[in-house]
MARKE-596768 format. One line per 2 residues: their letters; for each residue x, z, y of C-alpha. Coordinates in Angstrom, 2 decimals, always signed. Each point is the difference from the previous one (the first is absolute). Layout:
! MARKE-596768
a> X/Z/Y ~ ...
***
This chain:
! MARKE-596768
mf> -25.10/+130.26/-114.54 ~ +3.25/+0.30/+2.25
dh> +1.28/-3.29/-1.39 ~ -3.36/-1.75/+0.49
ly> +0.56/+0.83/+4.14 ~ +3.71/-0.33/+0.05
tk> +2.72/-2.65/-1.09 ~ +3.36/+1.86/+0.72
pa> +1.46/+2.79/-2.73 ~ +0.87/+2.11/+2.32
vi> -3.38/+0.23/+1.73 ~ -1.72/+0.37/-3.23
ar> +2.38/+3.11/-1.12 ~ -0.27/+1.78/+3.54
hq> -3.88/-0.02/-0.46 ~ +0.00/+0.72/-3.61
da> +2.55/+2.95/+0.05 ~ -2.19/+1.59/+2.90
py> -1.91/+3.31/-0.58 ~ -3.58/-1.05/-1.30
re> +0.41/-3.04/-1.23 ~ -3.25/-0.22/-2.37
er> -1.80/+1.49/+2.98 ~ +0.75/-2.83/+2.31
er> -0.12/-3.11/-2.48 ~ -3.50/+1.28/-0.69
yl> -0.94/+0.20/+3.27 ~ +1.65/-3.50/+0.43
rh> -2.43/-1.44/-2.62 ~ -3.03/+1.55/+1.08
ce> +0.59/-1.67/+3.93 ~ +0.68/-3.78/-2.05
qq> -2.80/+0.34/-2.18 ~ -1.98/+0.41/+3.91
gf> +1.23/-2.52/+0.91 ~ +2.80/+0.68/+2.22
si> +2.48/-3.03/+0.96 ~ +3.53/-0.26/-1.08
lt> +1.51/+1.33/+3.32 ~ -2.37/+3.30/+0.75
ll> +1.08/+1.19/-3.80 ~ +3.65/-0.53/+1.22
ll> -0.44/+1.90/+2.70 ~ -1.70/+2.68/-1.61
ak> +2.79/-0.14/-2.79 ~ +2.68/+0.78/+2.57
el> -2.45/+2.77/+1.99 ~ -0.72/+2.12/-3.38
lw> +4.05/-0.08/-0.80 ~ +0.02/+1.83/+2.94
ia> -2.38/+2.18/-0.39 ~ +1.34/+0.98/-3.80
rk> +3.05/+0.56/+1.45 ~ -1.22/+2.51/+2.47
lr> -2.84/+1.22/-1.48 ~ +0.68/+2.58/-3.35
ic> -3.59/-0.38/-1.27 ~ -0.96/+2.87/-2.71
pe> -2.46/-1.79/-2.39 ~ -1.57/+3.32/-0.78
qa> -0.74/+0.80/+4.40 ~ -2.09/-1.42/+2.10
vt> +1.81/-1.91/+3.23 ~ -1.44/+0.74/+3.27
lq> +0.67/-1.48/+3.30 ~ +2.36/+2.74/+1.41
qv> +1.80/-0.86/-3.18 ~ +0.78/-3.51/+1.22
na> +0.43/+0.38/+3.57 ~ +2.82/+2.75/-0.61
va> +1.48/-2.71/-1.66 ~ -1.09/-3.29/+2.00
qd> +3.10/+0.84/+2.28 ~ +3.68/-0.66/+0.40
ws> +0.28/-3.64/-0.43 ~ +4.04/-0.52/+0.62
er> +0.65/-0.72/-3.70 ~ -2.55/-3.01/-0.04
ec> +1.14/-0.68/+3.33 ~ +3.73/-0.24/-1.51
sw> -1.36/-2.24/-2.83 ~ -1.81/-2.70/+2.03
gr> +2.48/-0.15/+2.63 ~ -1.87/+0.59/+3.38
ki> -1.99/+1.97/+1.69 ~ -3.66/+0.93/-1.10
na> -3.04/+1.10/+1.60 ~ -0.22/+3.36/-0.93
qy> -4.06/+0.73/+1.15 ~ -1.29/-3.20/-2.20
tr> +2.96/+0.83/-2.79 ~ -1.48/+3.25/-0.43
lr> -4.22/-1.25/+0.21 ~ +0.99/-2.93/-2.56
fv> +1.54/+2.68/-2.41 ~ -2.62/+2.53/+0.26
qv> -2.85/-2.65/-0.32 ~ +1.90/-1.45/-2.80
ar> +1.01/+3.18/-1.66 ~ -3.89/+1.10/-0.09
tw> -1.83/-3.05/-1.25 ~ +3.01/+0.26/-3.22
lr> -0.84/+3.61/-0.58 ~ -3.76/-0.13/+0.15
fl> +0.33/-2.91/-2.29 ~ +1.88/+2.03/-2.37
gy> -2.37/+2.83/+0.26 ~ +3.01/+2.36/+1.72
wr> -1.40/+0.02/+3.65 ~ -1.71/+3.34/+1.25
dp> -2.10/-0.46/+2.92 ~ -0.83/+3.00/+2.46
eq> -2.62/+1.88/-1.27 ~ -2.62/+0.86/+2.59
lv> -0.84/+3.93/+0.08 ~ -3.53/-0.08/+0.61
pf> -1.70/+3.40/+0.53 ~ -2.69/+1.43/-2.75
rq> +1.13/-3.04/-2.21 ~ -1.16/+1.60/-3.23
fa> -3.96/+0.38/+1.63 ~ +0.25/-4.00/+0.71
en> +1.13/-0.87/-3.36 ~ -2.44/+2.27/-1.94
yl> -2.75/-1.35/+2.27 ~ +0.60/-3.77/+0.01
sw> +1.00/+0.59/-4.46 ~ -4.32/+1.07/+0.13
ms> -0.64/-3.10/+2.45 ~ +1.19/-1.89/-2.17
nd> -0.84/+1.77/-3.68 ~ -2.92/+1.35/+0.74
rg> -2.03/-2.12/+2.89 ~ +1.66/-3.36/-1.96
lt> +0.81/-1.25/+4.03 ~ +2.32/-3.11/-0.24
dm> +3.68/+0.12/+0.93 ~ -0.33/-1.16/+3.51
ti> -2.48/+2.55/+0.87 ~ +1.92/+2.70/-1.54
qs> +3.23/-2.41/+2.36 ~ -1.77/+0.51/+2.87
qs> -0.95/+3.30/-0.20 ~ +3.38/+1.55/-0.84
gy> +0.73/-1.37/+3.39 ~ -2.14/+1.45/+1.72
lr> +0.65/+3.65/-1.26 ~ +3.99/-0.63/+0.24
qf> -0.70/-0.02/+4.16 ~ -1.96/+2.82/-0.19
fc> +2.18/+2.35/-2.49 ~ +3.08/-1.55/+2.17
wf> -2.05/+1.46/+3.11 ~ -0.99/+3.26/-0.95
gs> +2.77/+0.80/-2.02 ~ +2.01/+0.27/+3.52
rs> -2.35/+2.58/+1.07 ~ -0.35/+2.13/-3.14
sq> +1.75/+0.70/-3.22 ~ -2.83/+1.15/-1.58
fs> -3.06/-2.33/-0.80 ~ -1.98/+2.78/-0.54
av> +0.05/+0.31/+3.63 ~ -1.55/-3.21/+0.78
sl> -3.52/+0.62/+2.27 ~ -2.32/-2.57/+1.63
nd> +1.52/+0.04/+3.27 ~ +3.27/-1.52/-2.08
vd> -2.06/-3.04/-1.21 ~ -1.57/-0.51/+3.59
af> +3.01/+0.07/+1.51 ~ +1.58/-2.42/-2.23
la> -2.54/-2.89/+0.25 ~ -0.02/+0.72/+4.00
ky> +3.95/-0.86/+0.06 ~ -0.77/-2.40/-3.18
ga> -2.54/-2.38/+2.59 ~ +1.98/+0.66/+3.07
kg> +3.04/-1.76/-1.85 ~ -2.11/-2.84/+0.26
nc> -1.88/-0.30/-2.79 ~ -3.75/-1.90/+0.02
rk> -2.95/+2.45/-1.04 ~ -0.39/-1.54/-2.88
sv> +3.99/+1.06/-0.69 ~ -1.15/+3.81/+0.92
kn> -2.97/-0.17/-1.69 ~ +1.11/-1.30/-3.80
ma> +3.21/+2.69/+0.93 ~ -2.80/+2.55/+0.55
st> -1.80/-1.13/-3.26 ~ +2.37/+0.62/-1.91
lr> +1.21/+3.12/+1.64 ~ -3.96/+1.09/-0.60
vf> +0.31/-0.87/-4.19 ~ +3.68/+1.59/-0.77
fr> -1.11/+3.27/+1.96 ~ -2.84/-0.01/-2.38
ya> +1.86/-0.01/-3.36 ~ +2.86/+2.66/+2.27
gt> -3.02/+1.88/+0.18 ~ -0.93/+0.22/-3.42
qg> +3.46/+0.35/-1.26 ~ +0.56/+2.88/+2.35
wc> +2.95/-1.75/+2.03 ~ -2.25/+1.11/+3.60
sa> -3.28/+1.02/+1.06 ~ -2.66/-1.88/-1.67
gi> -1.76/-0.15/+3.37 ~ +2.22/-2.49/+1.86
ap> -1.14/-3.11/-1.63 ~ -3.94/-0.17/+0.67
ei> +1.29/+0.84/+4.03 ~ +2.70/-3.08/+0.17
hg> -1.45/-3.14/+1.90 ~ +1.23/-3.17/+1.38
pr> -1.24/-2.28/+2.53 ~ -3.67/-0.79/-0.22
if> +0.41/-3.95/-1.33 ~ -3.48/-1.61/+0.09
aq> -1.17/-2.02/-3.17 ~ +1.55/-3.37/+0.31
ed> +1.46/-0.33/+3.51 ~ +3.43/-1.81/-0.61
lp> -1.48/-3.88/-0.85 ~ +2.69/-1.29/-2.20
rg> +1.71/-2.00/+2.37 ~ +2.14/-2.99/-1.36
ps> +1.08/-3.36/+1.43 ~ -2.74/-2.72/+0.22
wp> -0.37/-2.53/-2.88 ~ +1.65/-3.08/+1.56
dv> +2.60/+1.78/+1.41 ~ +0.54/+1.03/-4.04
nr> +0.07/-3.62/-0.80 ~ +2.28/-0.50/+2.62
li> +2.20/+2.56/-1.75 ~ -0.38/-1.87/-2.69
as> +0.65/-3.42/+0.56 ~ +3.25/+1.45/+2.63
mn> +1.90/+0.60/-3.60 ~ -0.90/-3.51/-1.67
ts> +3.64/-0.76/+0.20 ~ +3.44/-0.65/-2.36
lv> +1.55/+3.25/+0.97 ~ +0.20/+2.38/-2.41
td> -1.11/+2.98/+1.73 ~ -3.37/-2.16/+1.18
ir> -0.27/-0.21/-3.81 ~ -0.05/+2.84/-1.35
dq> -1.76/+1.80/+3.65 ~ -3.29/-2.67/-0.37
ai> -0.66/+0.89/-3.40 ~ +0.11/+3.56/+0.93
vm> -2.31/-0.69/+2.67 ~ -2.25/-2.06/-1.93
ll> -0.71/+3.21/-2.03 ~ -0.81/+2.07/+2.54
ai> -2.00/-2.13/+2.09 ~ -1.69/-2.33/-2.25
yg> -0.25/+3.16/-2.62 ~ -0.14/+3.06/+1.78
fr> +2.61/+1.91/-2.04 ~ +1.64/+3.08/+1.23
at> +3.61/-0.08/+0.65 ~ +0.69/+2.04/-3.06
ev> -2.37/-1.91/-2.43 ~ +2.17/-3.28/+1.71
tt> +3.65/+1.87/-0.50 ~ -0.88/+1.42/-3.88
lr> -1.61/-3.73/-1.03 ~ +2.36/-0.84/-2.87
ld> +0.63/-3.30/-1.68 ~ -2.47/+1.37/-3.21
di> -3.03/+0.14/+2.41 ~ -0.11/-3.38/+0.27
dw> -1.84/-2.19/-3.12 ~ +1.27/-3.57/+0.74
eq> -2.09/-1.60/-2.51 ~ -3.69/+1.54/+0.62
nl> +0.91/+0.06/+4.34 ~ -0.28/+3.68/+0.11
ls> +1.38/+2.78/+2.30 ~ -0.25/+3.81/-1.55
va> +1.20/+2.39/+3.20 ~ +0.16/+3.66/-0.78
rv> -2.30/+2.04/+2.55 ~ +1.30/+2.43/+1.92
kr> -2.80/+2.40/+0.31 ~ -2.41/-1.11/-3.29
rg> +2.63/+0.74/-2.14 ~ -0.12/-2.87/-2.01
rq> +0.39/-3.78/+0.34 ~ -2.09/-2.89/+1.68
ty> -0.25/-3.84/-0.93 ~ -0.46/-2.64/+1.98
pl> +0.02/-3.57/-0.59 ~ +3.41/-1.48/+1.25
ip> -0.51/-2.26/+3.13 ~ +1.97/-3.77/-0.51
lv> +1.43/+0.35/+4.07 ~ +1.23/+3.52/-1.01
gn> +1.07/-0.69/-3.73 ~ +2.06/-3.06/+1.46
ai> +1.53/+2.27/+2.32 ~ +1.31/+2.57/-2.22
ir> +1.22/-2.55/-2.37 ~ +2.11/-1.99/+2.49
yv> +1.28/+3.76/+0.97 ~ +0.79/+0.74/-3.80
qe> +1.19/-2.90/-0.83 ~ +2.04/-0.92/+3.09
vr> +0.99/+3.02/+2.25 ~ -0.35/+3.44/-2.74
pr> +3.20/+0.92/-0.61 ~ +1.02/+0.89/-3.54
sl> -0.98/+4.03/-0.83 ~ -0.47/+2.18/-2.76
hr> -2.97/+1.29/+2.55 ~ -3.15/-1.38/-1.38
ei> -1.65/+0.51/+3.47 ~ -0.57/-3.44/+1.48
fl> +1.08/+0.41/+3.46 ~ +3.26/+1.24/+0.35
tl> +2.51/+0.04/+3.17 ~ +2.02/-3.06/+0.63
kp> +3.07/+1.70/+0.27 ~ +2.37/+1.68/-2.65
pf> -0.83/+2.73/-1.01 ~ -3.03/-1.56/-1.09
rp> -2.77/+2.30/-0.45 ~ -3.34/-0.05/+0.71
is> -1.32/+0.09/+3.07 ~ -1.51/+3.11/+1.60
rs> -2.69/+0.73/+2.20 ~ +1.71/+0.48/+3.06
gl> +1.66/-3.38/-0.84 ~ -3.60/-2.01/-0.26
yd> -0.94/+1.98/+3.32 ~ +3.08/-1.30/+1.76
lt> -0.46/-3.50/-1.55 ~ -3.69/-0.11/+1.61
ny> +0.63/+1.78/+3.27 ~ +2.50/-2.30/+0.69
rm> -1.08/-3.04/-0.55 ~ -3.82/+0.55/+1.41
kt> +2.32/+1.01/+3.35 ~ +2.03/-3.31/-0.22
lg> -3.16/-1.90/-0.12 ~ -1.28/+2.15/+2.98
it> -3.35/+0.99/-2.03 ~ -2.03/+2.61/+2.05
ap> -1.00/+3.10/-2.45 ~ +0.12/+3.49/+0.58
hf> +1.87/+0.77/-3.42 ~ +2.27/-2.57/-1.53
gp> +1.04/+1.39/-3.71 ~ -1.55/-1.05/-3.45
ha> -3.13/+1.57/+0.46 ~ -1.02/-2.01/+3.21
lr> -0.28/-2.88/-2.40 ~ -2.00/+1.53/-2.10
ha> -2.14/+1.28/+2.48 ~ -0.40/-3.45/+1.54
ya> -0.83/-1.34/-3.67 ~ -2.71/+2.64/-0.05
th> -1.37/-0.94/+3.46 ~ -0.11/-3.88/-1.10
la> -1.66/+0.95/-3.38 ~ -2.64/+2.01/+1.96
ae> -0.17/-2.88/+3.16 ~ -1.11/-2.64/-3.53
gl> -2.46/+2.21/-1.00 ~ +0.92/+1.42/-2.93
sl> -1.44/+3.15/-0.76 ~ +1.50/+3.84/+0.32
ke> +0.08/+0.12/-3.66 ~ +1.88/-3.01/-0.60
ig> +2.11/+0.65/+2.77 ~ +1.10/+3.46/-1.43
dh> -0.16/-1.25/-3.38 ~ +2.80/-2.73/+0.46
lg> +2.16/+2.24/+2.41 ~ -0.16/+3.12/-2.43
hr> -1.66/+2.24/+1.71 ~ -1.17/+3.13/-2.17
sa> -3.18/+0.64/+2.90 ~ -2.35/-1.87/+1.56
na> +0.82/+2.25/+2.91 ~ +3.31/-2.02/+0.61
tr> -1.55/-3.37/-0.03 ~ -2.80/+0.98/+2.29
iy> +2.11/+0.25/+2.94 ~ +0.21/-3.67/-0.01
ak> -3.49/-0.24/+0.85 ~ +0.86/+1.02/+3.54
id> +1.89/-3.00/+0.90 ~ -2.50/-2.78/-1.38
lp> +0.01/-1.20/+2.71 ~ -1.51/-3.32/-0.28
gl> -2.80/+1.97/-2.22 ~ -0.49/+2.30/+2.90
re> -0.91/-2.72/+2.85 ~ -1.96/-1.14/-2.31
va> -1.88/+3.40/-0.08 ~ +0.19/+0.60/+4.20
tf> -1.37/-3.52/+0.56 ~ -3.14/+0.39/-2.01
da> -2.93/-1.14/+0.83 ~ -2.28/+3.10/-0.99
gg> -2.84/-2.18/+0.93 ~ -2.41/+2.55/+2.22
ll> +0.32/+2.51/-2.86 ~ +0.78/+2.36/+2.76
***
């Protein structure tokens, strides 16, 4: 690898004779496959040379951030080699960043373990949620986040979980709401804790009388209308990306899937090249909540946008997910990446909406379908809802239909 990057024999020998040659070469080949430029590879090779000299890695031992920080100092040897004064702060930050990425690639890096009190109770409960109740990974991940917050809060007050009381739960919910969480978030937290304490009571971890008394704030049925941009604004958003810029080519295909098919963010990020049948013009998506796949006809407008992205923009990668980051290291775009994408583009166009994430486009599409006269059953089937209750809320925002009812002449029946 080094003879590919350098031409001078002395420079090649310097890199080959330094510690951990095989590990450095393996990482540089990986970066080359990810599309890194030759200039970036040269910079990485030079930084890895200094890291290898300073850091004494033992493959049997994990390396922590504290160990890397301990050797990220004393740059006198480096200044002597370069013949000039260096920016110690910038050099240290780059040293730590490259070392962490390299060690994580090798499997040597150990992130500091977050000490969550009563962790064994959470693991037991989440295992029961997955194996016995069959809940999805997304639901379990959400439940885990809620429980972690409560455990950390209560763990700072008591070392015995058996000492927990209803007053503790009420105090935590009050503080959770005072931190700025909306009533629906507090309600979700209370629901999570109620189910957990019901299970904990059956296991003898705490009093069985706590769960029935956990109540969150009252949420009226369907009080929150789904809020998204207007359909003309959605069309304006899609049209604004009809350019030759690589970011626009990729982002337009993504926004079309969110707005024209109403896909969830996770369903877009996990969409794979194998999910499109180009011969039959079919698109198959893994539904997050239905635990199955759903097949759609591939609309020519969307299909052409995806083809253009794959042929002109999509980086070469071993990843089978369709949408990747545009800068190396190339990896599947994340849900947070989709939020940043839609948030930035909607605000740039001056679109007014309560929310600017990917789910806002899903709401906009459902509202559009309701205005076009589709039944709630048809809308629910298209969006992948598990029950009619999830779709019924869109009946409340069919404004044209409501106006017809409001202006209906009863013909003297009243």
